[in-house]
C-alpha positions in Angstrom: 143.0 130.2 -60.4 145.4 128.5 -62.8 145.6 124.8 -63.0 149.2 124.8 -61.7 148.2 127.0 -58.7 145.4 124.6 -57.9 147.7 121.6 -58.0 150.3 123.3 -55.9 147.6 124.2 -53.4 146.3 120.7 -53.3 149.9 119.5 -52.7 150.1 121.9 -49.8 147.0 120.3 -48.3 144.7 123.2 -48.9 141.0 122.6 -49.7 139.5 123.6 -53.0 136.9 125.6 -51.1 139.7 127.6 -49.5 140.8 128.6 -53.0 137.5 129.7 -54.2 138.2 133.1 -52.5 134.6 133.6 -51.3 132.9 133.0 -48.0 129.2 133.0 -47.3 128.7 135.6 -44.6 125.1 135.5 -43.4 123.0 135.5 -46.6 125.7 137.0 -48.9 129.1 136.1 -50.4 132.2 138.0 -49.7 135.5 137.8 -51.6 138.9 138.9 -50.4 138.9 142.3 -51.9 135.5 143.0 -50.4 136.8 141.7 -47.1 139.7 144.2 -47.2 137.1 146.9 -47.2 135.2 145.6 -44.2 135.8 147.6 -41.0 136.0 144.5 -38.8 138.6 142.9 -41.1 140.6 146.1 -41.2 140.5 146.3 -37.4 141.4 142.6 -37.0 144.4 143.0 -39.3 145.5 145.9 -37.1 145.1 143.7 -34.1 147.4 141.1 -35.6 149.9 143.8 -36.4 149.7 145.0 -32.8 151.2 141.7 -31.7 153.4 140.9 -34.7 154.9 144.2 -35.9 153.7 147.8 -35.6 150.9 150.1 -36.7 153.0 152.3 -39.0 154.0 151.8 -42.6 157.4 150.4 -41.4 155.6 147.3 -40.3 155.5 146.0 -43.9 159.4 146.1 -44.0 160.1 144.5 -40.6 162.1 141.3 -40.1 161.5 139.1 -37.1 163.7 140.1 -34.1 164.6 143.4 -35.6 165.9 144.8 -38.8 164.2 145.7 -42.1 164.3 144.8 -45.7 163.8 147.0 -48.8 163.1 144.7 -51.8 159.4 143.9 -51.8 159.4 142.1 -55.2 159.3 138.8 -53.2 159.6 137.4 -49.7 163.0 138.6 -48.3 164.0 135.0 -47.2 166.2 136.3 -44.3 166.6 133.5 -41.7 167.2 134.6 -38.1 167.9 132.4 -35.1 165.0 131.9 -32.7 166.3 132.8 -29.2 166.8 129.8 -27.0 166.6 127.4 -29.9 168.8 125.9 -32.7 166.0 126.7 -35.2 165.7 129.7 -37.5 162.8 131.6 -38.8 162.2 133.8 -41.9 159.2 135.7 -40.5 158.8 139.1 -42.2 156.4 141.9 -42.9 153.4 143.3 -41.1 152.0 139.8 -40.4 155.4 138.0 -39.9 154.8 135.6 -42.8 157.5 133.0 -43.1 159.0 132.1 -46.5 157.6 128.5 -46.3 154.1 130.0 -45.8 154.7 132.6 -48.5 155.4 129.9 -51.1 151.8 128.7 -51.0 150.0 131.7 -49.5 150.9 134.1 -52.3 149.2 131.7 -54.7 146.1 131.5 -52.6 145.9 135.3 -52.4 146.7 135.8 -56.1 149.7 138.0 -55.6 153.3 137.6 -56.7 155.2 140.2 -54.6 155.5 141.2 -50.9 154.2 144.8 -51.1 152.0 146.2 -48.4 148.8 145.6 -50.5 150.0 142.0 -51.1 150.7 141.3 -47.5 147.2 142.5 -46.6 145.7 140.3 -49.2 147.7 137.3 -48.0 146.6 137.9 -44.4 143.0 138.0 -45.5 143.5 134.8 -47.6 145.0 133.2 -44.5 142.1 134.3 -42.3 139.7 132.6 -44.8 141.8 129.4 -44.8 141.7 129.3 -41.0 137.9 129.7 -41.1 138.1 133.0 -39.2 137.0 135.5 -41.9 133.3 134.9 -41.5 133.6 135.2 -37.7 135.5 138.5 -38.1 133.0 140.0 -40.5 130.2 138.9 -38.2 132.0 140.5 -35.2 132.7 137.2 -33.4 136.2 138.4 -32.3 136.7 135.7 -29.7 136.0 132.9 -32.2 138.4 134.5 -34.7 141.1 134.9 -32.2 140.8 131.2 -31.2 141.0 130.1 -34.9 144.0 132.3 -35.6 146.0 131.6 -32.5 148.0 128.6 -34.0 149.3 130.9 -36.7 149.7 134.2 -34.9 150.7 133.1 -31.5 151.2 136.7 -30.2 147.4 137.2 -30.1 147.2 134.9 -27.1 150.3 136.1 -25.2 148.9 137.5 -22.0 151.2 140.5 -21.8 150.3 141.4 -25.5 146.5 140.6 -25.3 145.4 143.9 -24.0 147.3 145.8 -26.7 145.9 143.5 -29.4 142.3 143.9 -28.0 142.7 147.6 -27.8 144.0 147.8 -31.4 140.9 146.0 -32.6 138.6 148.5 -30.9 140.7 151.5 -31.8 140.6 150.7 -35.5 136.8 150.3 -35.5 136.2 146.6 -34.9 132.8 145.7 -33.6 131.9 142.6 -31.5 128.6 140.8 -31.9 
């Protein structure tokens, strides 16, 4: 991590340990790239997508409330009104990452674009920041869901919960 990235992260209120990019899982350490190869992590990412976007490749190009974007060199920064509110959101991609989140999360994940691989890396970095990555690797699905709910609210919406749980199992997620 560069010094500038560390200072930006500190300004965003992120802990130094969150930026180390390694978690102790049981008796071993796991980094974000290793986590992306873990079956439970892959299944959990699919579960998030079940509530936030879709399971196909088009998920990575989705804008919130419909529409798509093509330029993946950076976050699309398209702001759409939130129904029933005067607020707008810029959520985009498979994990519906907002532009304000992307500004610090891409540094945490060590990526500088919004490609599918980068979106997956950012999602894993966010799972680590939330303290959920170790739970996911260990198969503690319920604990991970609880930790991720403030970020990905769809995972606790009752009418989506069954679809999300099913996606976790369908894509090979194990529960302890």
